[in-house]
C-alpha positions in Angstrom: 0.1 0.1 -0.2 1.2 3.6 -0.8 0.5 7.2 -1.1 0.0 9.2 -4.2 0.2 12.6 -4.1 -1.1 15.8 -6.2 -0.5 19.4 -5.9 -2.7 21.8 -6.9 -2.6 25.6 -7.9 -6.4 27.6 -7.8 -6.8 31.2 -8.7 -10.3 31.0 -6.9 -11.8 31.9 -3.3 -11.9 29.8 -0.3 -15.4 28.6 0.5 -16.8 28.9 4.4 -18.8 26.0 3.9 -20.2 26.8 7.6 -22.3 29.7 5.5 -23.9 27.4 3.4 -27.3 26.8 4.9 -28.6 23.4 5.4 -31.9 21.6 5.7 -33.1 19.0 7.9 -34.4 15.9 6.1 -36.0 13.0 7.4 -35.8 9.6 5.3 -36.7 6.1 5.7 -33.8 3.9 7.2 -35.1 1.0 4.9 -37.9 0.5 2.6 -41.2 0.4 4.9 -44.6 1.9 4.7 -45.0 2.4 8.6 -46.5 5.4 9.4 -44.5 8.8 10.3 -44.9 9.3 13.7 -43.5 5.5 14.1 -39.6 6.0 15.7 -39.0 1.9 15.5 -39.5 -1.1 13.7 -42.5 -2.8 15.7 -40.5 -6.6 14.5 -37.5 -5.1 15.5 -37.6 -2.3 18.1 -33.6 -1.5 18.2 -34.2 -0.7 14.8 -35.2 3.2 14.1 -37.6 3.6 10.8 -36.2 6.9 10.2 -32.9 8.7 9.5 -32.3 12.4 10.0 -30.0 14.3 8.0 -28.9 17.8 7.1 -28.4 18.4 3.6 -27.0 21.6 1.8 -29.6 23.9 0.2 -27.4 23.9 -2.2 -23.8 22.3 -3.4 -21.5 22.7 -6.5 -21.1 19.3 -6.7 -23.6 16.6 -7.3 -22.3 13.9 -5.2 -23.4 15.9 -2.0 -27.2 16.6 -3.1 -30.1 15.2 -2.5 -33.1 15.4 -5.1 -34.1 18.8 -3.3 -30.9 20.5 -2.8 -29.9 23.1 -5.7 -27.0 22.4 -8.2 -24.9 25.4 -8.6 -23.5 25.4 -11.9 -19.9 27.1 -12.3 -18.7 28.5 -15.5 -16.3 26.3 -18.3 -12.9 25.9 -16.5 -14.4 26.5 -13.0 -14.4 23.9 -10.5 -14.2 22.8 -6.8 -10.5 21.9 -5.4 -10.4 20.2 -2.0 -7.3 18.9 0.0 -6.7 15.7 1.6 -9.6 15.9 4.1 -12.3 17.5 1.5 -12.6 21.0 3.7 -12.3 23.8 3.2 -12.8 24.0 -0.6 -11.6 26.3 -3.1 -13.9 27.6 -6.1 -12.0 28.5 -9.1 -9.5 28.0 -12.2 -7.2 25.6 -11.3 -4.4 23.2 -12.4 -3.3 19.8 -11.4 0.1 17.8 -11.3 0.3 14.7 -12.2 0.3 11.9 -9.7 3.6 11.2 -7.8 3.5 7.7 -8.6 3.6 8.6 -12.4 2.0 11.3 -15.0 2.8 14.5 -15.9 4.8 16.9 -13.5 2.3 20.0 -14.4 -1.2 20.5 -16.1 -1.2 23.9 -17.7 -4.6 25.9 -18.1 -5.3 29.0 -19.5 -6.3 31.4 -17.0 -10.0 32.9 -19.1 -9.2 36.4 -20.4 -7.8 37.6 -17.1 -7.7 37.4 -13.2 -10.0 40.3 -12.8 -12.4 38.1 -14.9 -12.3 35.0 -12.7 -12.7 37.2 -9.9 -15.7 39.0 -11.1 -17.4 35.8 -12.4 -17.1 34.3 -8.9 -18.2 37.4 -7.3 -21.4 37.2 -9.6 -21.9 33.6 -8.6 -21.0 33.4 -5.0 -22.1 36.9 -3.9 -25.9 35.8 -4.4 -24.9 33.2 -2.0 -23.6 34.7 1.0 -20.8 33.0 -0.1 -18.4 35.5 -1.5 -15.6 36.9 0.6 -13.3 39.7 -1.3 -10.1 39.1 1.6 -10.4 35.0 0.5 -9.9 35.8 -3.2 -6.3 34.6 -4.5 -3.7 32.0 -5.4 -3.8 28.9 -3.3 -2.0 26.0 -3.2 -3.6 22.6 -2.4 -2.1 19.2 -1.4 -4.1 15.7 -1.7 -2.5 12.4 -0.9 -4.5 9.4 -2.0 -3.5 6.9 0.8 
């Protein structure tokens, strides 16, 4: 078993994920037709009928959403970049090195027009969501380790 390292460089903004509003959702713990006011399985009282989950009201990644979560689309060439522990996230234009176990040493991305255009596009997308912070816009380096 080994580790595989990737370096990422991103021109973008650091997202404070605590500012993303959550909604509380109650979902079935397993397939059943019991009433919603019942808490446990009458055939097995140690088994809960319902799970309580908090989903983000919006996300950039469909893997972290349910059917009611709004998916925020980013312009072509932009993405969400995370380090090893998946937090925090940086939204912007990024380049990633190849794997430390082989692959290219670099990944070239053309920055769309200018850094100011990247900034303005992100401000227009993130501002209405309450996630824009001028002080958190810049060049980020991120290390990702797959182990």
